[in-house]
matplotlib code that plots the C-alpha trace (Angstrom):
import matplotlib.pyplot as plt

x = [100.1, 99.9, 103.6, 103.0, 102.2, 105.1, 108.0, 110.9, 113.5, 110.8, 110.2, 113.5, 114.0, 111.4, 112.8, 115.9, 114.2, 112.1, 115.4, 117.1, 115.0, 114.7, 118.9, 119.1, 116.6, 118.5, 122.0, 121.0, 119.9, 124.0, 126.4, 128.6, 131.3, 132.0, 131.5, 135.5, 137.2, 137.1, 133.5, 133.0, 132.4, 130.2, 128.3, 128.8, 127.3, 124.1, 123.0, 123.0, 120.0, 117.8, 118.6, 115.9, 113.6, 114.7, 114.0, 110.7, 110.2, 111.6, 109.9, 106.4, 107.2, 108.5, 104.8, 102.5, 103.4, 103.4, 99.9, 99.9, 102.7, 101.0, 97.7, 99.6, 101.7, 98.2, 96.8, 94.1, 92.7, 94.0, 93.5, 90.9, 92.0, 88.9, 90.5, 94.2, 92.7, 90.8, 93.5, 95.9, 94.4, 92.9, 96.7, 98.0, 95.5, 94.5, 97.7, 98.8, 95.7, 96.0, 99.4, 99.7, 96.6, 98.4, 101.6, 99.5, 98.4, 101.9, 103.2, 100.5, 100.8, 104.4, 106.4, 104.1, 103.7, 101.5, 98.0, 98.6, 96.9, 100.4, 100.5, 96.6, 97.3, 100.4, 98.2, 95.3, 97.6, 99.1, 95.5, 94.5, 97.7, 99.4, 101.7, 104.6, 104.1, 105.6, 108.0, 105.9, 103.4, 106.2, 106.6, 102.5, 103.5, 106.5, 106.6, 106.3, 109.1, 109.4, 105.6, 107.2, 107.8, 104.0, 102.4, 105.3, 104.7, 101.0, 101.7, 103.5, 100.8, 98.4, 101.2, 101.7, 98.9, 98.5, 101.4, 100.2, 96.8, 99.2, 101.2, 97.1, 96.2, 99.2, 97.9, 102.0, 102.6, 100.2, 101.9, 105.0, 107.2, 110.6, 108.9, 106.8, 109.7, 111.8, 108.8, 108.3, 112.8, 111.3, 108.5, 111.5, 113.4, 110.3, 110.2, 113.4, 113.0, 110.5, 112.5, 115.0, 112.8, 111.6, 115.2, 115.5, 111.8, 111.3, 114.7, 114.6, 115.8, 118.0, 115.7, 114.7, 116.6, 118.2, 117.4, 118.8, 115.5, 113.3, 111.4, 110.5, 113.7, 114.8, 112.3, 113.3, 117.0, 115.6, 113.4, 113.2, 115.5, 112.8, 109.9, 107.7, 108.7, 112.0, 110.8, 108.2, 111.9, 113.0, 109.7, 109.7, 113.0, 111.4, 108.6, 110.6, 112.0, 108.7, 108.4, 111.6, 111.1, 107.6, 109.4, 111.9, 111.1, 109.5, 112.0, 114.7, 119.0, 121.8, 122.4, 120.3, 121.6, 124.8, 123.4, 121.6, 124.4, 126.3, 123.9, 122.9, 126.9, 126.6, 123.8, 125.4, 128.9, 127.0, 125.3, 128.8, 130.5, 127.9, 130.0, 131.7, 129.1, 125.6, 123.2, 120.8, 123.2, 122.7, 123.0, 122.7, 120.3, 120.5, 117.7, 118.7, 119.9, 122.7, 120.4, 120.8, 122.8, 121.5, 118.0, 119.4, 121.0, 118.0, 115.9, 118.5, 118.3, 114.5, 114.7, 117.2, 116.0, 112.8, 113.8, 116.9, 117.0, 118.4, 119.5, 115.4, 114.1, 117.2, 117.1, 113.2, 113.5, 110.2, 111.6, 112.5, 108.5, 107.4, 109.2, 108.4, 104.4, 104.9, 107.1, 105.3, 103.7, 107.9, 108.0, 104.8, 105.2, 108.8, 109.6, 106.7, 108.1, 111.9, 110.6, 108.6, 111.8, 113.9, 111.4, 110.0, 113.9, 116.0, 119.2, 118.6, 120.5, 123.6, 123.2, 123.3, 126.0, 129.9, 129.8, 127.5, 127.5, 126.7, 124.0, 122.5, 122.8, 120.1, 117.9, 117.9, 117.2, 114.0, 113.0, 113.3, 111.2, 108.4, 108.5, 108.1, 105.3, 103.4, 104.1, 102.7, 99.2, 98.7, 99.2, 96.4, 94.1, 94.4, 96.2, 95.1, 91.5, 91.8, 92.9, 90.7, 88.1, 89.4, 90.3, 86.7, 85.3, 87.0, 86.8, 83.6, 84.4, 86.0, 89.8, 90.5, 88.7, 86.6, 89.4, 90.0, 89.0, 92.3]
y = [114.7, 116.1, 117.3, 114.3, 111.8, 112.7, 110.2, 112.3, 111.6, 110.5, 113.6, 113.8, 110.5, 111.1, 114.4, 112.7, 110.3, 112.7, 114.5, 111.9, 110.2, 113.9, 114.1, 111.1, 112.2, 115.8, 113.8, 111.2, 114.4, 115.5, 114.2, 113.0, 113.1, 116.7, 117.8, 118.4, 115.2, 116.9, 116.6, 113.2, 111.5, 113.9, 113.3, 109.6, 109.9, 111.5, 109.0, 106.8, 108.9, 105.9, 104.7, 107.0, 104.1, 102.1, 104.8, 104.9, 101.3, 100.8, 104.1, 103.0, 99.1, 100.9, 103.6, 100.6, 98.2, 99.6, 99.6, 95.8, 95.4, 97.4, 95.3, 92.0, 92.9, 94.0, 90.9, 93.3, 92.2, 93.5, 96.9, 97.2, 96.3, 98.2, 101.7, 100.5, 100.1, 103.1, 105.6, 104.2, 104.1, 108.1, 108.4, 107.2, 106.1, 109.8, 111.5, 108.3, 108.3, 111.7, 111.7, 108.5, 110.0, 113.3, 111.0, 108.5, 112.5, 113.1, 110.1, 110.3, 114.1, 115.2, 112.0, 111.6, 107.8, 105.9, 104.5, 101.2, 97.7, 97.7, 101.4, 101.4, 98.1, 99.3, 102.2, 100.4, 98.1, 101.0, 102.1, 98.9, 99.1, 95.9, 97.1, 95.2, 91.5, 91.6, 93.7, 94.8, 97.5, 97.6, 101.3, 102.3, 105.3, 106.8, 110.0, 109.2, 106.7, 107.2, 105.9, 102.0, 101.9, 102.8, 99.4, 97.7, 99.6, 98.7, 95.0, 95.5, 97.3, 94.0, 91.3, 93.2, 92.9, 89.4, 88.5, 90.0, 87.8, 85.0, 86.1, 86.9, 83.2, 82.4, 82.9, 81.7, 85.0, 87.3, 89.2, 87.3, 90.7, 88.8, 85.8, 87.6, 89.2, 85.8, 84.9, 87.9, 87.6, 83.5, 85.9, 88.1, 84.4, 83.0, 86.2, 86.0, 82.3, 83.0, 86.2, 83.4, 81.0, 84.1, 85.0, 81.0, 80.3, 84.0, 84.6, 86.7, 86.5, 88.9, 89.8, 93.7, 93.8, 96.8, 101.3, 101.2, 99.6, 102.5, 101.8, 98.4, 97.5, 99.1, 97.2, 93.8, 94.9, 95.7, 92.1, 89.9, 91.1, 94.3, 92.1, 93.4, 90.3, 91.3, 94.7, 93.8, 92.2, 95.7, 97.3, 94.2, 95.2, 98.1, 96.2, 95.0, 97.7, 98.9, 96.0, 96.5, 100.4, 99.9, 97.7, 100.0, 102.5, 105.7, 107.8, 109.1, 108.7, 110.3, 107.1, 106.7, 110.2, 108.3, 105.8, 107.8, 109.1, 105.9, 104.6, 107.8, 107.6, 103.6, 104.4, 107.5, 105.2, 102.7, 105.4, 107.0, 103.5, 102.7, 104.2, 101.6, 99.0, 98.5, 101.8, 99.9, 98.8, 95.0, 93.7, 90.4, 88.2, 90.3, 92.6, 96.5, 99.1, 97.9, 95.5, 94.6, 96.8, 100.2, 99.2, 97.7, 101.2, 102.9, 101.2, 101.6, 105.2, 105.0, 103.1, 105.8, 108.7, 108.4, 108.1, 110.2, 113.1, 115.7, 114.6, 113.6, 116.9, 119.0, 117.2, 117.4, 121.4, 123.1, 122.8, 119.5, 118.7, 121.1, 118.8, 115.6, 116.8, 117.1, 114.0, 112.5, 115.1, 115.5, 112.2, 111.2, 114.8, 115.4, 113.5, 114.9, 118.4, 117.4, 116.2, 118.8, 121.4, 119.1, 119.0, 122.7, 123.6, 120.8, 122.7, 122.2, 120.9, 122.0, 120.6, 123.9, 125.6, 125.7, 124.7, 122.0, 122.5, 125.6, 124.6, 122.2, 124.1, 127.0, 124.1, 122.1, 125.2, 126.0, 122.4, 121.9, 125.7, 123.5, 120.4, 121.9, 124.3, 121.4, 119.1, 121.7, 122.3, 118.6, 118.7, 121.1, 120.5, 116.7, 114.7, 116.0, 116.6, 112.9, 112.1, 114.5, 112.1, 108.6, 110.2, 111.0, 107.5, 105.8, 108.3, 106.6, 103.4, 100.9, 101.1, 97.4, 94.7, 92.2, 90.0, 86.6, 83.9, 81.9]
z = [126.6, 130.0, 131.7, 134.3, 132.3, 129.4, 129.6, 129.5, 126.8, 124.8, 122.5, 122.4, 120.3, 118.5, 117.0, 116.2, 114.4, 111.8, 111.3, 110.5, 108.2, 106.7, 107.1, 105.0, 102.0, 101.6, 101.8, 99.0, 96.5, 97.6, 94.6, 95.8, 93.1, 93.6, 96.9, 98.7, 100.1, 103.6, 103.6, 102.3, 105.7, 107.2, 103.7, 103.9, 107.9, 107.0, 104.2, 107.3, 108.3, 107.8, 111.0, 112.1, 110.9, 113.7, 116.1, 114.9, 115.4, 119.2, 120.0, 119.3, 120.3, 123.9, 124.3, 123.0, 124.6, 128.3, 129.2, 128.4, 130.9, 133.5, 133.4, 132.8, 136.3, 138.0, 137.5, 135.4, 132.5, 129.0, 128.0, 125.6, 121.8, 120.5, 121.8, 121.6, 117.3, 117.5, 119.0, 116.2, 112.8, 114.2, 114.6, 111.8, 108.6, 107.9, 107.5, 105.4, 103.4, 102.4, 102.0, 99.6, 97.5, 96.7, 96.1, 93.4, 91.9, 91.3, 90.3, 87.2, 86.5, 87.7, 87.0, 84.4, 85.5, 83.2, 85.0, 84.8, 87.2, 88.6, 89.6, 90.8, 92.8, 94.6, 95.6, 96.4, 99.0, 100.5, 101.5, 102.8, 105.2, 103.1, 100.4, 102.7, 102.1, 97.9, 96.5, 94.1, 96.1, 99.1, 97.8, 97.4, 95.6, 93.2, 94.3, 98.3, 99.3, 103.4, 103.1, 103.0, 106.3, 107.4, 106.5, 108.2, 111.3, 111.4, 111.2, 114.5, 115.6, 115.2, 116.3, 119.7, 121.4, 119.6, 121.4, 124.9, 124.2, 124.7, 127.3, 129.2, 128.7, 130.9, 134.2, 135.4, 134.1, 136.3, 138.9, 138.0, 135.9, 135.6, 134.5, 131.4, 130.8, 129.8, 128.0, 126.1, 125.5, 124.0, 121.9, 120.3, 119.7, 117.8, 115.8, 115.1, 113.8, 111.8, 110.4, 109.2, 107.4, 105.8, 104.5, 103.5, 101.8, 99.7, 98.1, 95.3, 91.4, 90.3, 87.2, 87.6, 91.1, 92.3, 92.4, 88.9, 88.3, 89.7, 93.4, 92.3, 91.6, 95.0, 96.9, 95.3, 96.6, 99.7, 100.3, 101.8, 104.5, 104.9, 106.1, 108.2, 111.1, 111.1, 111.7, 114.4, 116.1, 116.3, 117.6, 120.0, 121.2, 122.9, 123.9, 125.9, 127.0, 128.5, 130.8, 132.1, 132.8, 134.5, 136.1, 137.8, 140.6, 140.2, 141.8, 139.1, 139.6, 138.8, 137.8, 135.0, 133.1, 133.1, 131.3, 129.2, 128.2, 127.1, 125.3, 123.2, 122.6, 121.3, 118.8, 117.8, 117.4, 115.5, 112.7, 112.0, 112.0, 109.4, 106.3, 104.4, 105.0, 103.2, 102.8, 104.7, 107.3, 108.2, 110.9, 112.7, 110.5, 107.9, 109.8, 108.5, 110.4, 112.9, 114.4, 117.2, 118.5, 117.4, 118.3, 121.9, 122.4, 121.9, 123.9, 127.0, 126.3, 126.8, 129.6, 131.0, 130.3, 131.2, 135.3, 134.9, 137.1, 134.4, 130.7, 129.4, 131.0, 129.1, 126.0, 125.5, 125.0, 123.6, 120.0, 120.6, 121.6, 118.7, 116.4, 118.1, 117.4, 114.0, 113.0, 111.5, 109.3, 108.8, 107.9, 104.7, 103.5, 103.1, 100.0, 98.4, 98.8, 97.7, 94.4, 94.0, 94.1, 91.7, 89.5, 88.9, 89.9, 88.2, 88.9, 92.6, 95.0, 93.9, 90.1, 88.7, 91.3, 90.6, 94.4, 94.7, 98.4, 98.6, 96.4, 98.5, 101.5, 99.9, 98.5, 101.8, 103.7, 101.8, 101.7, 105.7, 106.1, 103.4, 105.3, 108.3, 106.8, 105.5, 108.5, 110.8, 108.5, 108.2, 111.8, 113.0, 109.6, 109.7, 112.3, 115.1, 114.7, 113.8, 116.7, 119.0, 117.2, 118.3, 122.0, 121.8, 121.0, 123.3, 125.9, 127.3, 126.6, 129.3, 129.0, 129.9, 128.6, 131.3, 132.9, 132.2, 134.8, 135.8]

ax = plt.figure().add_subplot(projection="3d")
ax.plot(x, y, z, "-o")
ax.set_aspect("equal")
plt.show()
């Protein structure tokens, strides 16, 4: 991305999202019964690094919706859906497929699971990005749990242009920014209503439910509160934020610096206030990760940072930009690295050390280094070549579809 095209603050939030999720999975390997009392609050906060998933959804909705809003406000046709699909597939599919395949092989070898039809079905549904629709398949492979969220996000990738297609079909919304954003709020309301219907129609029984029954038991614990429609509501808040951002004047203001800092503080407060509640921090309508306060704070931060005078650029330092670039690889490979460390060294993460915190820190340092190494290799050898192919396939095509007749 060219410097002039980069949105200030976006790299910072992407980096924070992947680091929070990594901290979450490291904290899950810390024996809370053995840590000193004074460190317990910090350890409990680290466990809520799963809020990083919500940041990813808000950020994706924000970035992907901006071209649609610009076209709608200008009275143009929708951006090319073919280009959109190719670029999304090039960015997500290769890395996901390889990580899922490695995780599937490790499930059969390192974890010594028998090759059953159900295990194969989970893997296949993941490859097809369809694992998000049932608790049996929600986790595509046993050795890489975090992959569950990628098919959820793919659902949002599909629903976003579908919803915008409806907006583009309504002539009164063209070149009427405020009216178009009001209609998008109605879209979010309909999505939330659909989420409520799912909660009421697809409640699950308690047989085999809970993390004591493994990943599938955990998936049954999550669903139906974890469903692709509810997560699209989080994604759609990011899209709404994009609609607001493109309406703002291009000039930067110190007021946005102050607003960004307040929004980041609100998001941080919602995260650190989560210990004592459920591990998933269910919010309004049982949508996880502090909905709607946390995603709204992140969305506000995105809008404000992109128009701030100083804060956005200060946060997007060179190391932060690098982490953001590697973020997808960090996300999809971290659990595989952590499981490998635990299996190859059963005493890792403080299990066999007298000082559990010291042992955990040593193993965590090794894990972080390996995760960044593998993520870098994944980016330069797998993800970036696929991204380049996607750009080549779409660069010669018109970026916009034929304008609708009004």
